[in-house]
C-alpha positions, 0 to 999 in steps of 0.5 A: 499500499503506498502513501497519500501524500497529506496534500492530495484530497481524493476526488470522491472527498469534494462531492461536498464542494461540487454540492455546495457550489452547485445550490450557490449558482442556482442562489446566485442565477434566480435570486432576484436580489442583487446584494446576495447574489453579488455576496455569494458569487464573492464569497465562492470566489473566495473560498476556492481561494481559500482552499488553494491556500489550504491545501499546503496548510493542516487545514487542507483544500476541502476544511478551507472551503467548507470554513471560508464558506461558512463563516464568510469569505474574509474571516474565512480567508483568515483562519486558513493563513492563520493555519499551521503549513505543512512541515517537512519534518521527516526529512530533517528526521532522516537527514539526522539518522543518516548522521549517527549512520554515519558516526557509528561507523566512524566509532565501528572503524576507530574499534577496529583500529581502522583510523586513529582517534583523531580522524574519528573526532575530525570526521565528527566534527564534519558531520556534527 
């Protein structure tokens, strides 16, 4: 089983967004209240902008869309922008493991007498 990238959203997970967008578009088309039409158009546009910003954050695409749509455009956009970005910490962990592995290799070489204590310390200072 392959790992899913946290920024990807399954297509079936976006069904709610499609339904909500269609309902809003129907309200825009058939509403005779211009202020409601303008509000819904603005909220839809800001919701999609927020969703695109949110896909690289912990809030995610879907949640960013719904938060912005239901809380109003500007408030939702602010919440999405304030949400934490997805970190690349796994790569930092891998790098630390590689350093530890290298240190262990040099230590074993020192213990076998292949390298001297000074050479070990020199390599250690390079890695750390």
